[in-house]
PDBQT receptor file of N, H, CA, C and O in Angstrom, charges set to zero:
ATOM      1  N   MET A   1     157.217  35.958   9.294  1.00  0.00    +0.000 N 
ATOM      2  CA  MET A   1     155.947  35.362   8.732  1.00  0.00    +0.000 C 
ATOM      3  C   MET A   1     155.064  36.465   8.575  1.00  0.00    +0.000 C 
ATOM      4  O   MET A   1     154.932  37.336   9.435  1.00  0.00    +0.000 OA
ATOM      5  N   PRO A   2     154.407  36.440   7.401  1.00  0.00    +0.000 N 
ATOM      6  CA  PRO A   2     153.355  37.458   7.156  1.00  0.00    +0.000 C 
ATOM      7  C   PRO A   2     152.245  37.519   8.120  1.00  0.00    +0.000 C 
ATOM      8  O   PRO A   2     151.814  36.430   8.502  1.00  0.00    +0.000 OA
ATOM      9  N   GLY A   3     151.727  38.540   8.563  1.00  0.00    +0.000 N 
ATOM     10  H   GLY A   3     152.077  39.424   8.253  1.00  0.00    +0.000 HD
ATOM     11  CA  GLY A   3     150.524  38.642   9.464  1.00  0.00    +0.000 C 
ATOM     12  C   GLY A   3     149.174  38.627   8.772  1.00  0.00    +0.000 C 
ATOM     13  O   GLY A   3     149.111  38.747   7.548  1.00  0.00    +0.000 OA
ATOM     14  N   MET A   4     148.199  38.497   9.453  1.00  0.00    +0.000 N 
ATOM     15  H   MET A   4     148.251  38.399  10.447  1.00  0.00    +0.000 HD
ATOM     16  CA  MET A   4     146.801  38.441   8.968  1.00  0.00    +0.000 C 
ATOM     17  C   MET A   4     146.597  39.709   8.025  1.00  0.00    +0.000 C 
ATOM     18  O   MET A   4     146.975  40.818   8.403  1.00  0.00    +0.000 OA
ATOM     19  N   GLY A   5     146.014  39.524   6.842  1.00  0.00    +0.000 N 
ATOM     20  H   GLY A   5     145.707  38.624   6.536  1.00  0.00    +0.000 HD
ATOM     21  CA  GLY A   5     145.822  40.613   6.051  1.00  0.00    +0.000 C 
ATOM     22  C   GLY A   5     146.714  40.892   5.127  1.00  0.00    +0.000 C 
ATOM     23  O   GLY A   5     146.420  41.705   4.251  1.00  0.00    +0.000 OA
ATOM     24  N   THR A   6     148.040  40.237   5.148  1.00  0.00    +0.000 N 
ATOM     25  H   THR A   6     148.279  39.576   5.860  1.00  0.00    +0.000 HD
ATOM     26  CA  THR A   6     149.056  40.516   4.333  1.00  0.00    +0.000 C 
ATOM     27  C   THR A   6     148.892  39.580   3.014  1.00  0.00    +0.000 C 
ATOM     28  O   THR A   6     148.786  38.358   3.112  1.00  0.00    +0.000 OA
ATOM     29  N   ILE A   7     148.883  40.211   1.874  1.00  0.00    +0.000 N 
ATOM     30  H   ILE A   7     148.969  41.204   1.794  1.00  0.00    +0.000 HD
ATOM     31  CA  ILE A   7     148.674  39.333   0.602  1.00  0.00    +0.000 C 
ATOM     32  C   ILE A   7     150.019  38.711   0.423  1.00  0.00    +0.000 C 
ATOM     33  O   ILE A   7     151.023  39.424   0.412  1.00  0.00    +0.000 OA
ATOM     34  N   VAL A   8     150.094  37.305   0.272  1.00  0.00    +0.000 N 
ATOM     35  H   VAL A   8     149.279  36.725   0.281  1.00  0.00    +0.000 HD
ATOM     36  CA  VAL A   8     151.384  36.568   0.031  1.00  0.00    +0.000 C 
ATOM     37  C   VAL A   8     151.347  36.008  -1.520  1.00  0.00    +0.000 C 
ATOM     38  O   VAL A   8     152.356  35.545  -2.052  1.00  0.00    +0.000 OA
ATOM     39  N   HIS A   9     150.264  36.088  -2.086  1.00  0.00    +0.000 N 
ATOM     40  H   HIS A   9     149.445  36.464  -1.654  1.00  0.00    +0.000 HD
ATOM     41  CA  HIS A   9     150.176  35.637  -3.429  1.00  0.00    +0.000 C 
ATOM     42  C   HIS A   9     148.838  36.127  -4.212  1.00  0.00    +0.000 C 
ATOM     43  O   HIS A   9     147.774  36.237  -3.603  1.00  0.00    +0.000 OA
ATOM     44  N   THR A  10     148.941  36.381  -5.443  1.00  0.00    +0.000 N 
ATOM     45  H   THR A  10     149.805  36.292  -5.938  1.00  0.00    +0.000 HD
ATOM     46  CA  THR A  10     147.688  36.760  -6.275  1.00  0.00    +0.000 C 
ATOM     47  C   THR A  10     147.714  35.865  -7.372  1.00  0.00    +0.000 C 
ATOM     48  O   THR A  10     148.640  35.928  -8.180  1.00  0.00    +0.000 OA
ATOM     49  N   SER A  11     146.649  34.900  -7.509  1.00  0.00    +0.000 N 
ATOM     50  H   SER A  11     145.897  34.849  -6.852  1.00  0.00    +0.000 HD
ATOM     51  CA  SER A  11     146.873  33.944  -8.820  1.00  0.00    +0.000 C 
ATOM     52  C   SER A  11     146.134  34.624  -9.980  1.00  0.00    +0.000 C 
ATOM     53  O   SER A  11     145.062  35.219  -9.867  1.00  0.00    +0.000 OA
ATOM     54  N   ARG A  12     146.861  34.458 -11.141  1.00  0.00    +0.000 N 
ATOM     55  H   ARG A  12     147.732  33.974 -11.233  1.00  0.00    +0.000 HD
ATOM     56  CA  ARG A  12     146.496  35.074 -12.364  1.00  0.00    +0.000 C 
ATOM     57  C   ARG A  12     146.080  33.858 -13.250  1.00  0.00    +0.000 C 
ATOM     58  O   ARG A  12     146.917  33.043 -13.638  1.00  0.00    +0.000 OA
ATOM     59  N   ILE A  13     144.927  33.779 -13.513  1.00  0.00    +0.000 N 
ATOM     60  H   ILE A  13     144.247  34.441 -13.197  1.00  0.00    +0.000 HD
ATOM     61  CA  ILE A  13     144.387  32.656 -14.391  1.00  0.00    +0.000 C 
ATOM     62  C   ILE A  13     143.395  32.975 -15.350  1.00  0.00    +0.000 C 
ATOM     63  O   ILE A  13     142.415  33.608 -14.957  1.00  0.00    +0.000 OA
ATOM     64  N   ALA A  14     143.493  32.605 -16.691  1.00  0.00    +0.000 N 
ATOM     65  H   ALA A  14     144.289  32.091 -17.010  1.00  0.00    +0.000 HD
ATOM     66  CA  ALA A  14     142.553  32.980 -17.614  1.00  0.00    +0.000 C 
ATOM     67  C   ALA A  14     141.839  31.580 -18.069  1.00  0.00    +0.000 C 
ATOM     68  O   ALA A  14     142.571  30.660 -18.431  1.00  0.00    +0.000 OA
ATOM     69  N   ILE A  15     140.544  31.422 -18.056  1.00  0.00    +0.000 N 
ATOM     70  H   ILE A  15     139.949  32.170 -17.762  1.00  0.00    +0.000 HD
ATOM     71  CA  ILE A  15     139.828  30.268 -18.389  1.00  0.00    +0.000 C 
ATOM     72  C   ILE A  15     139.126  30.710 -19.611  1.00  0.00    +0.000 C 
ATOM     73  O   ILE A  15     138.534  31.787 -19.686  1.00  0.00    +0.000 OA
ATOM     74  N   VAL A  16     139.216  29.785 -20.632  1.00  0.00    +0.000 N 
ATOM     75  H   VAL A  16     139.697  28.910 -20.571  1.00  0.00    +0.000 HD
ATOM     76  CA  VAL A  16     138.438  29.928 -21.948  1.00  0.00    +0.000 C 
ATOM     77  C   VAL A  16     137.552  28.627 -22.317  1.00  0.00    +0.000 C 
ATOM     78  O   VAL A  16     138.045  27.500 -22.274  1.00  0.00    +0.000 OA
ATOM     79  N   ARG A  17     136.439  28.823 -22.619  1.00  0.00    +0.000 N 
ATOM     80  H   ARG A  17     136.038  29.739 -22.654  1.00  0.00    +0.000 HD
ATOM     81  CA  ARG A  17     135.709  27.616 -23.142  1.00  0.00    +0.000 C 
ATOM     82  C   ARG A  17     136.182  27.184 -24.527  1.00  0.00    +0.000 C 
ATOM     83  O   ARG A  17     136.119  27.935 -25.500  1.00  0.00    +0.000 OA
ATOM     84  N   GLU A  18     136.654  25.951 -24.571  1.00  0.00    +0.000 N 
ATOM     85  H   GLU A  18     136.705  25.341 -23.781  1.00  0.00    +0.000 HD
ATOM     86  CA  GLU A  18     137.248  25.464 -26.003  1.00  0.00    +0.000 C 
ATOM     87  C   GLU A  18     135.990  24.968 -26.809  1.00  0.00    +0.000 C 
ATOM     88  O   GLU A  18     135.684  25.573 -27.837  1.00  0.00    +0.000 OA
ATOM     89  N   LYS A  19     135.325  24.002 -26.427  1.00  0.00    +0.000 N 
ATOM     90  H   LYS A  19     135.574  23.511 -25.592  1.00  0.00    +0.000 HD
ATOM     91  CA  LYS A  19     134.213  23.172 -27.120  1.00  0.00    +0.000 C 
ATOM     92  C   LYS A  19     133.280  22.550 -26.178  1.00  0.00    +0.000 C 
ATOM     93  O   LYS A  19     133.768  21.804 -25.329  1.00  0.00    +0.000 OA
ATOM     94  N   GLY A  20     131.890  22.760 -26.197  1.00  0.00    +0.000 N 
ATOM     95  H   GLY A  20     131.495  23.366 -26.887  1.00  0.00    +0.000 HD
ATOM     96  CA  GLY A  20     131.140  22.104 -25.348  1.00  0.00    +0.000 C 
ATOM     97  C   GLY A  20     131.584  22.370 -23.890  1.00  0.00    +0.000 C 
ATOM     98  O   GLY A  20     131.922  23.499 -23.534  1.00  0.00    +0.000 OA
ATOM     99  N   PRO A  21     131.575  21.269 -23.023  1.00  0.00    +0.000 N 
ATOM    100  CA  PRO A  21     131.948  21.476 -21.612  1.00  0.00    +0.000 C 
ATOM    101  C   PRO A  21     133.411  21.556 -21.219  1.00  0.00    +0.000 C 
ATOM    102  O   PRO A  21     133.764  21.545 -20.040  1.00  0.00    +0.000 OA
ATOM    103  N   THR A  22     134.325  21.644 -22.334  1.00  0.00    +0.000 N 
ATOM    104  H   THR A  22     134.037  21.653 -23.291  1.00  0.00    +0.000 HD
ATOM    105  CA  THR A  22     135.838  21.712 -22.302  1.00  0.00    +0.000 C 
ATOM    106  C   THR A  22     136.193  23.082 -22.022  1.00  0.00    +0.000 C 
ATOM    107  O   THR A  22     135.670  24.034 -22.601  1.00  0.00    +0.000 OA
ATOM    108  N   ARG A  23     137.171  23.190 -21.046  1.00  0.00    +0.000 N 
ATOM    109  H   ARG A  23     137.596  22.417 -20.576  1.00  0.00    +0.000 HD
ATOM    110  CA  ARG A  23     137.495  24.743 -20.772  1.00  0.00    +0.000 C 
ATOM    111  C   ARG A  23     139.016  24.534 -20.411  1.00  0.00    +0.000 C 
ATOM    112  O   ARG A  23     139.457  23.595 -19.749  1.00  0.00    +0.000 OA
ATOM    113  N   ILE A  24     139.746  25.577 -20.963  1.00  0.00    +0.000 N 
ATOM    114  H   ILE A  24     139.388  26.340 -21.501  1.00  0.00    +0.000 HD
ATOM    115  CA  ILE A  24     141.234  25.460 -20.804  1.00  0.00    +0.000 C 
ATOM    116  C   ILE A  24     141.598  26.766 -19.771  1.00  0.00    +0.000 C 
ATOM    117  O   ILE A  24     141.170  27.909 -19.931  1.00  0.00    +0.000 OA
ATOM    118  N   ALA A  25     142.388  26.366 -18.802  1.00  0.00    +0.000 N 
ATOM    119  H   ALA A  25     142.736  25.438 -18.671  1.00  0.00    +0.000 HD
ATOM    120  CA  ALA A  25     142.883  27.380 -17.854  1.00  0.00    +0.000 C 
ATOM    121  C   ALA A  25     144.306  27.458 -18.215  1.00  0.00    +0.000 C 
ATOM    122  O   ALA A  25     144.968  26.468 -18.526  1.00  0.00    +0.000 OA
ATOM    123  N   ARG A  26     144.798  28.762 -18.161  1.00  0.00    +0.000 N 
ATOM    124  H   ARG A  26     144.260  29.566 -17.908  1.00  0.00    +0.000 HD
ATOM    125  CA  ARG A  26     146.100  29.061 -18.395  1.00  0.00    +0.000 C 
ATOM    126  C   ARG A  26     146.613  29.906 -17.042  1.00  0.00    +0.000 C 
ATOM    127  O   ARG A  26     146.187  31.021 -16.741  1.00  0.00    +0.000 OA
ATOM    128  N   ILE A  27     147.525  29.214 -16.353  1.00  0.00    +0.000 N 
ATOM    129  H   ILE A  27     147.870  28.308 -16.598  1.00  0.00    +0.000 HD
ATOM    130  CA  ILE A  27     147.854  29.978 -14.973  1.00  0.00    +0.000 C 
ATOM    131  C   ILE A  27     149.236  30.443 -15.269  1.00  0.00    +0.000 C 
ATOM    132  O   ILE A  27     150.160  29.791 -15.756  1.00  0.00    +0.000 OA
ATOM    133  N   GLU A  28     149.210  31.812 -14.852  1.00  0.00    +0.000 N 
ATOM    134  H   GLU A  28     148.460  32.341 -14.457  1.00  0.00    +0.000 HD
ATOM    135  CA  GLU A  28     150.528  32.441 -14.973  1.00  0.00    +0.000 C 
ATOM    136  C   GLU A  28     151.648  31.768 -14.193  1.00  0.00    +0.000 C 
ATOM    137  O   GLU A  28     151.512  31.405 -13.024  1.00  0.00    +0.000 OA
ATOM    138  N   GLY A  29     152.770  31.622 -14.910  1.00  0.00    +0.000 N 
ATOM    139  H   GLY A  29     152.880  31.918 -15.859  1.00  0.00    +0.000 HD
ATOM    140  CA  GLY A  29     153.972  30.909 -14.247  1.00  0.00    +0.000 C 
ATOM    141  C   GLY A  29     154.097  29.574 -14.477  1.00  0.00    +0.000 C 
ATOM    142  O   GLY A  29     155.031  28.892 -14.058  1.00  0.00    +0.000 OA
ATOM    143  N   PHE A  30     152.949  29.078 -15.300  1.00  0.00    +0.000 N 
ATOM    144  H   PHE A  30     152.189  29.632 -15.641  1.00  0.00    +0.000 HD
ATOM    145  CA  PHE A  30     153.099  27.557 -15.666  1.00  0.00    +0.000 C 
ATOM    146  C   PHE A  30     153.035  27.531 -17.152  1.00  0.00    +0.000 C 
ATOM    147  O   PHE A  30     152.267  28.298 -17.733  1.00  0.00    +0.000 OA
ATOM    148  N   PRO A  31     153.728  26.768 -17.749  1.00  0.00    +0.000 N 
ATOM    149  CA  PRO A  31     153.866  26.550 -19.353  1.00  0.00    +0.000 C 
ATOM    150  C   PRO A  31     152.720  25.748 -19.877  1.00  0.00    +0.000 C 
ATOM    151  O   PRO A  31     152.165  26.155 -20.898  1.00  0.00    +0.000 OA
ATOM    152  N   GLU A  32     152.288  24.624 -19.281  1.00  0.00    +0.000 N 
ATOM    153  H   GLU A  32     152.739  24.294 -18.451  1.00  0.00    +0.000 HD
ATOM    154  CA  GLU A  32     151.209  23.829 -19.675  1.00  0.00    +0.000 C 
ATOM    155  C   GLU A  32     149.834  24.322 -19.251  1.00  0.00    +0.000 C 
ATOM    156  O   GLU A  32     149.785  24.679 -18.074  1.00  0.00    +0.000 OA
ATOM    157  N   PRO A  33     148.716  24.419 -19.940  1.00  0.00    +0.000 N 
ATOM    158  CA  PRO A  33     147.393  24.453 -19.638  1.00  0.00    +0.000 C 
ATOM    159  C   PRO A  33     146.747  23.508 -18.858  1.00  0.00    +0.000 C 
ATOM    160  O   PRO A  33     147.134  22.346 -18.974  1.00  0.00    +0.000 OA
ATOM    161  N   VAL A  34     145.771  23.777 -18.023  1.00  0.00    +0.000 N 
ATOM    162  H   VAL A  34     145.457  24.721 -17.929  1.00  0.00    +0.000 HD
ATOM    163  CA  VAL A  34     144.987  22.957 -17.384  1.00  0.00    +0.000 C 
ATOM    164  C   VAL A  34     143.677  22.818 -18.023  1.00  0.00    +0.000 C 
ATOM    165  O   VAL A  34     142.999  23.799 -18.332  1.00  0.00    +0.000 OA
ATOM    166  N   TYR A  35     143.304  21.568 -18.229  1.00  0.00    +0.000 N 
ATOM    167  H   TYR A  35     143.855  20.772 -17.978  1.00  0.00    +0.000 HD
ATOM    168  CA  TYR A  35     141.942  21.283 -19.052  1.00  0.00    +0.000 C 
ATOM    169  C   TYR A  35     140.807  20.881 -17.958  1.00  0.00    +0.000 C 
ATOM    170  O   TYR A  35     140.993  20.041 -17.078  1.00  0.00    +0.000 OA
ATOM    171  N   TYR A  36     139.883  21.441 -18.105  1.00  0.00    +0.000 N 
ATOM    172  H   TYR A  36     139.732  22.124 -18.820  1.00  0.00    +0.000 HD
ATOM    173  CA  TYR A  36     138.532  21.160 -17.248  1.00  0.00    +0.000 C 
ATOM    174  C   TYR A  36     137.326  20.616 -18.237  1.00  0.00    +0.000 C 
ATOM    175  O   TYR A  36     137.070  21.162 -19.310  1.00  0.00    +0.000 OA
ATOM    176  N   GLY A  37     136.690  19.578 -17.776  1.00  0.00    +0.000 N 
ATOM    177  H   GLY A  37     136.898  19.135 -16.904  1.00  0.00    +0.000 HD
ATOM    178  CA  GLY A  37     135.496  19.281 -18.463  1.00  0.00    +0.000 C 
ATOM    179  C   GLY A  37     134.580  18.314 -17.541  1.00  0.00    +0.000 C 
ATOM    180  O   GLY A  37     134.370  18.554 -16.352  1.00  0.00    +0.000 OA
ATOM    181  N   VAL A  38     134.073  17.224 -18.211  1.00  0.00    +0.000 N 
ATOM    182  H   VAL A  38     134.243  17.030 -19.177  1.00  0.00    +0.000 HD
ATOM    183  CA  VAL A  38     133.217  16.422 -17.465  1.00  0.00    +0.000 C 
ATOM    184  C   VAL A  38     133.637  14.965 -17.520  1.00  0.00    +0.000 C 
ATOM    185  O   VAL A  38     134.448  14.633 -18.385  1.00  0.00    +0.000 OA
ATOM    186  N   HIS A  39     133.154  14.070 -16.673  1.00  0.00    +0.000 N 
ATOM    187  H   HIS A  39     132.495  14.339 -15.971  1.00  0.00    +0.000 HD
ATOM    188  CA  HIS A  39     133.480  12.660 -16.962  1.00  0.00    +0.000 C 
ATOM    189  C   HIS A  39     132.414  11.827 -16.016  1.00  0.00    +0.000 C 
ATOM    190  O   HIS A  39     131.726  12.394 -15.167  1.00  0.00    +0.000 OA
ATOM    191  N   GLY A  40     132.375  10.671 -16.224  1.00  0.00    +0.000 N 
ATOM    192  H   GLY A  40     132.934  10.210 -16.914  1.00  0.00    +0.000 HD
ATOM    193  CA  GLY A  40     131.555   9.725 -15.364  1.00  0.00    +0.000 C 
ATOM    194  C   GLY A  40     130.096  10.284 -15.082  1.00  0.00    +0.000 C 
ATOM    195  O   GLY A  40     129.342  10.672 -15.974  1.00  0.00    +0.000 OA
ATOM    196  N   GLY A  41     129.781  10.275 -13.671  1.00  0.00    +0.000 N 
ATOM    197  H   GLY A  41     130.393   9.959 -12.946  1.00  0.00    +0.000 HD
ATOM    198  CA  GLY A  41     128.654  10.702 -13.370  1.00  0.00    +0.000 C 
ATOM    199  C   GLY A  41     128.194  12.043 -13.610  1.00  0.00    +0.000 C 
ATOM    200  O   GLY A  41     126.998  12.323 -13.684  1.00  0.00    +0.000 OA
ATOM    201  N   ILE A  42     129.232  12.970 -13.747  1.00  0.00    +0.000 N 
ATOM    202  H   ILE A  42     130.204  12.743 -13.688  1.00  0.00    +0.000 HD
ATOM    203  CA  ILE A  42     128.966  14.399 -14.016  1.00  0.00    +0.000 C 
ATOM    204  C   ILE A  42     128.413  14.437 -15.525  1.00  0.00    +0.000 C 
ATOM    205  O   ILE A  42     127.406  15.113 -15.732  1.00  0.00    +0.000 OA
ATOM    206  N   LYS A  43     128.952  13.823 -16.472  1.00  0.00    +0.000 N 
ATOM    207  H   LYS A  43     129.770  13.274 -16.304  1.00  0.00    +0.000 HD
ATOM    208  CA  LYS A  43     128.568  13.831 -17.815  1.00  0.00    +0.000 C 
ATOM    209  C   LYS A  43     127.243  13.220 -17.993  1.00  0.00    +0.000 C 
ATOM    210  O   LYS A  43     126.517  13.686 -18.871  1.00  0.00    +0.000 OA
ATOM    211  N   LYS A  44     126.847  12.267 -17.296  1.00  0.00    +0.000 N 
ATOM    212  H   LYS A  44     127.437  11.888 -16.583  1.00  0.00    +0.000 HD
ATOM    213  CA  LYS A  44     125.571  11.599 -17.139  1.00  0.00    +0.000 C 
ATOM    214  C   LYS A  44     124.436  12.546 -16.630  1.00  0.00    +0.000 C 
ATOM    215  O   LYS A  44     123.326  12.617 -17.159  1.00  0.00    +0.000 OA
ATOM    216  N   PHE A  45     124.864  13.303 -15.485  1.00  0.00    +0.000 N 
ATOM    217  H   PHE A  45     125.765  13.245 -15.055  1.00  0.00    +0.000 HD
ATOM    218  CA  PHE A  45     124.016  14.142 -14.855  1.00  0.00    +0.000 C 
ATOM    219  C   PHE A  45     123.692  15.484 -15.775  1.00  0.00    +0.000 C 
ATOM    220  O   PHE A  45     122.602  16.054 -15.725  1.00  0.00    +0.000 OA
ATOM    221  N   TYR A  46     124.692  15.871 -16.546  1.00  0.00    +0.000 N 
ATOM    222  H   TYR A  46     125.578  15.408 -16.586  1.00  0.00    +0.000 HD
ATOM    223  CA  TYR A  46     124.448  17.017 -17.463  1.00  0.00    +0.000 C 
ATOM    224  C   TYR A  46     123.990  16.434 -18.900  1.00  0.00    +0.000 C 
ATOM    225  O   TYR A  46     123.704  17.208 -19.814  1.00  0.00    +0.000 OA
ATOM    226  N   LYS A  47     123.943  15.207 -19.033  1.00  0.00    +0.000 N 
ATOM    227  H   LYS A  47     124.175  14.578 -18.290  1.00  0.00    +0.000 HD
ATOM    228  CA  LYS A  47     123.577  14.627 -20.281  1.00  0.00    +0.000 C 
ATOM    229  C   LYS A  47     124.350  15.130 -21.463  1.00  0.00    +0.000 C 
ATOM    230  O   LYS A  47     123.745  15.562 -22.444  1.00  0.00    +0.000 OA
ATOM    231  N   VAL A  48     125.771  15.090 -21.413  1.00  0.00    +0.000 N 
ATOM    232  H   VAL A  48     126.262  14.739 -20.617  1.00  0.00    +0.000 HD
ATOM    233  CA  VAL A  48     126.572  15.555 -22.351  1.00  0.00    +0.000 C 
ATOM    234  C   VAL A  48     127.593  14.327 -22.639  1.00  0.00    +0.000 C 
ATOM    235  O   VAL A  48     127.873  13.495 -21.776  1.00  0.00    +0.000 OA
ATOM    236  N   GLU A  49     128.070  14.317 -23.848  1.00  0.00    +0.000 N 
ATOM    237  H   GLU A  49     127.842  14.993 -24.549  1.00  0.00    +0.000 HD
ATOM    238  CA  GLU A  49     129.064  13.255 -24.210  1.00  0.00    +0.000 C 
ATOM    239  C   GLU A  49     130.153  14.114 -24.914  1.00  0.00    +0.000 C 
ATOM    240  O   GLU A  49     130.102  14.446 -26.098  1.00  0.00    +0.000 OA
ATOM    241  N   PRO A  50     131.182  14.447 -24.005  1.00  0.00    +0.000 N 
ATOM    242  CA  PRO A  50     132.423  15.295 -24.644  1.00  0.00    +0.000 C 
ATOM    243  C   PRO A  50     133.210  14.511 -25.569  1.00  0.00    +0.000 C 
ATOM    244  O   PRO A  50     133.141  13.294 -25.395  1.00  0.00    +0.000 OA
ATOM    245  N   GLU A  51     133.977  14.945 -26.558  1.00  0.00    +0.000 N 
ATOM    246  H   GLU A  51     134.033  15.934 -26.700  1.00  0.00    +0.000 HD
ATOM    247  CA  GLU A  51     134.838  14.352 -27.358  1.00  0.00    +0.000 C 
ATOM    248  C   GLU A  51     136.060  13.665 -26.469  1.00  0.00    +0.000 C 
ATOM    249  O   GLU A  51     136.600  12.621 -26.835  1.00  0.00    +0.000 OA
ATOM    250  N   LYS A  52     136.417  14.339 -25.315  1.00  0.00    +0.000 N 
ATOM    251  H   LYS A  52     135.979  15.188 -25.018  1.00  0.00    +0.000 HD
ATOM    252  CA  LYS A  52     137.322  13.764 -24.448  1.00  0.00    +0.000 C 
ATOM    253  C   LYS A  52     137.046  14.084 -23.155  1.00  0.00    +0.000 C 
ATOM    254  O   LYS A  52     136.635  15.216 -22.901  1.00  0.00    +0.000 OA
ATOM    255  N   GLU A  53     137.207  13.246 -22.262  1.00  0.00    +0.000 N 
ATOM    256  H   GLU A  53     137.541  12.326 -22.468  1.00  0.00    +0.000 HD
ATOM    257  CA  GLU A  53     136.822  13.443 -20.741  1.00  0.00    +0.000 C 
ATOM    258  C   GLU A  53     138.101  14.123 -20.040  1.00  0.00    +0.000 C 
ATOM    259  O   GLU A  53     139.276  13.782 -20.174  1.00  0.00    +0.000 OA
ATOM    260  N   HIS A  54     137.602  15.124 -19.294  1.00  0.00    +0.000 N 
ATOM    261  H   HIS A  54     136.647  15.401 -19.185  1.00  0.00    +0.000 HD
ATOM    262  CA  HIS A  54     138.675  15.748 -18.396  1.00  0.00    +0.000 C 
ATOM    263  C   HIS A  54     138.171  15.822 -16.953  1.00  0.00    +0.000 C 
ATOM    264  O   HIS A  54     136.971  15.657 -16.735  1.00  0.00    +0.000 OA
ATOM    265  N   ALA A  55     138.942  16.039 -16.063  1.00  0.00    +0.000 N 
ATOM    266  H   ALA A  55     139.917  16.173 -16.240  1.00  0.00    +0.000 HD
ATOM    267  CA  ALA A  55     138.572  16.205 -14.737  1.00  0.00    +0.000 C 
ATOM    268  C   ALA A  55     137.730  17.614 -14.676  1.00  0.00    +0.000 C 
ATOM    269  O   ALA A  55     137.976  18.627 -15.330  1.00  0.00    +0.000 OA
ATOM    270  N   ALA A  56     136.708  17.428 -13.755  1.00  0.00    +0.000 N 
ATOM    271  H   ALA A  56     136.508  16.606 -13.223  1.00  0.00    +0.000 HD
ATOM    272  CA  ALA A  56     135.954  18.605 -13.606  1.00  0.00    +0.000 C 
ATOM    273  C   ALA A  56     136.568  19.494 -12.609  1.00  0.00    +0.000 C 
ATOM    274  O   ALA A  56     137.481  19.069 -11.901  1.00  0.00    +0.000 OA
ATOM    275  N   THR A  57     136.110  20.753 -12.499  1.00  0.00    +0.000 N 
ATOM    276  H   THR A  57     135.368  21.098 -13.074  1.00  0.00    +0.000 HD
ATOM    277  CA  THR A  57     136.586  21.871 -11.547  1.00  0.00    +0.000 C 
ATOM    278  C   THR A  57     136.230  21.066 -10.216  1.00  0.00    +0.000 C 
ATOM    279  O   THR A  57     137.005  21.080  -9.260  1.00  0.00    +0.000 OA
ATOM    280  N   LEU A  58     135.111  20.413 -10.194  1.00  0.00    +0.000 N 
ATOM    281  H   LEU A  58     134.481  20.401 -10.971  1.00  0.00    +0.000 HD
ATOM    282  CA  LEU A  58     134.789  19.886  -8.747  1.00  0.00    +0.000 C 
ATOM    283  C   LEU A  58     135.876  18.892  -8.195  1.00  0.00    +0.000 C 
ATOM    284  O   LEU A  58     136.139  18.814  -6.994  1.00  0.00    +0.000 OA
ATOM    285  N   ASP A  59     136.448  18.187  -9.107  1.00  0.00    +0.000 N 
ATOM    286  H   ASP A  59     136.235  18.250 -10.082  1.00  0.00    +0.000 HD
ATOM    287  CA  ASP A  59     137.531  17.240  -8.740  1.00  0.00    +0.000 C 
ATOM    288  C   ASP A  59     138.848  18.022  -8.317  1.00  0.00    +0.000 C 
ATOM    289  O   ASP A  59     139.540  17.622  -7.381  1.00  0.00    +0.000 OA
ATOM    290  N   HIS A  60     139.147  19.114  -9.026  1.00  0.00    +0.000 N 
ATOM    291  H   HIS A  60     138.585  19.438  -9.787  1.00  0.00    +0.000 HD
ATOM    292  CA  HIS A  60     140.235  19.883  -8.291  1.00  0.00    +0.000 C 
ATOM    293  C   HIS A  60     139.963  20.575  -6.917  1.00  0.00    +0.000 C 
ATOM    294  O   HIS A  60     140.771  20.618  -5.990  1.00  0.00    +0.000 OA
ATOM    295  N   ILE A  61     138.837  21.056  -6.920  1.00  0.00    +0.000 N 
ATOM    296  H   ILE A  61     138.180  21.021  -7.673  1.00  0.00    +0.000 HD
ATOM    297  CA  ILE A  61     138.370  21.561  -5.493  1.00  0.00    +0.000 C 
ATOM    298  C   ILE A  61     138.385  20.562  -4.338  1.00  0.00    +0.000 C 
ATOM    299  O   ILE A  61     138.908  20.833  -3.257  1.00  0.00    +0.000 OA
ATOM    300  N   VAL A  62     137.788  19.389  -4.608  1.00  0.00    +0.000 N 
ATOM    301  H   VAL A  62     137.364  19.170  -5.487  1.00  0.00    +0.000 HD
ATOM    302  CA  VAL A  62     137.912  18.350  -3.603  1.00  0.00    +0.000 C 
ATOM    303  C   VAL A  62     139.266  17.755  -3.360  1.00  0.00    +0.000 C 
ATOM    304  O   VAL A  62     139.591  17.301  -2.263  1.00  0.00    +0.000 OA
ATOM    305  N   GLY A  63     140.076  17.771  -4.454  1.00  0.00    +0.000 N 
ATOM    306  H   GLY A  63     139.811  18.140  -5.345  1.00  0.00    +0.000 HD
ATOM    307  CA  GLY A  63     141.561  17.471  -4.184  1.00  0.00    +0.000 C 
ATOM    308  C   GLY A  63     142.252  18.579  -3.396  1.00  0.00    +0.000 C 
ATOM    309  O   GLY A  63     143.053  18.280  -2.511  1.00  0.00    +0.000 OA
ATOM    310  N   ALA A  64     142.019  19.627  -3.638  1.00  0.00    +0.000 N 
ATOM    311  H   ALA A  64     141.368  19.869  -4.357  1.00  0.00    +0.000 HD
ATOM    312  CA  ALA A  64     142.766  20.830  -2.789  1.00  0.00    +0.000 C 
ATOM    313  C   ALA A  64     142.337  20.891  -1.351  1.00  0.00    +0.000 C 
ATOM    314  O   ALA A  64     143.116  21.133  -0.429  1.00  0.00    +0.000 OA
ATOM    315  N   VAL A  65     140.979  20.643  -1.204  1.00  0.00    +0.000 N 
ATOM    316  H   VAL A  65     140.346  20.446  -1.952  1.00  0.00    +0.000 HD
ATOM    317  CA  VAL A  65     140.467  20.669   0.280  1.00  0.00    +0.000 C 
ATOM    318  C   VAL A  65     141.123  19.534   1.077  1.00  0.00    +0.000 C 
ATOM    319  O   VAL A  65     141.732  19.700   2.134  1.00  0.00    +0.000 OA
ATOM    320  N   SER A  66     140.934  18.375   0.460  1.00  0.00    +0.000 N 
ATOM    321  H   SER A  66     140.439  18.240  -0.399  1.00  0.00    +0.000 HD
ATOM    322  CA  SER A  66     141.492  17.239   0.990  1.00  0.00    +0.000 C 
ATOM    323  C   SER A  66     142.942  17.040   1.132  1.00  0.00    +0.000 C 
ATOM    324  O   SER A  66     143.370  16.097   1.797  1.00  0.00    +0.000 OA
ATOM    325  N   ALA A  67     143.588  17.730   0.645  1.00  0.00    +0.000 N 
ATOM    326  H   ALA A  67     143.241  18.496   0.104  1.00  0.00    +0.000 HD
ATOM    327  CA  ALA A  67     145.224  17.765   0.774  1.00  0.00    +0.000 C 
ATOM    328  C   ALA A  67     145.680  18.109   2.137  1.00  0.00    +0.000 C 
ATOM    329  O   ALA A  67     146.883  18.174   2.387  1.00  0.00    +0.000 OA
TER     330      ALA A  67
């Protein structure tokens, strides 16, 4: 088992803004992109109306922390 300070993985991710609040993340090793955007209360807070709603980065962070 690796000790403290041993790097076990380096994430390589490129995120590009597509249009408005929509961003596309391309994660090395995965063929499908991940879309980020706004929805529900988040779009109301920022007063934006996206063409298509996507999960926000906040949704992914909360999901990862609660797993």
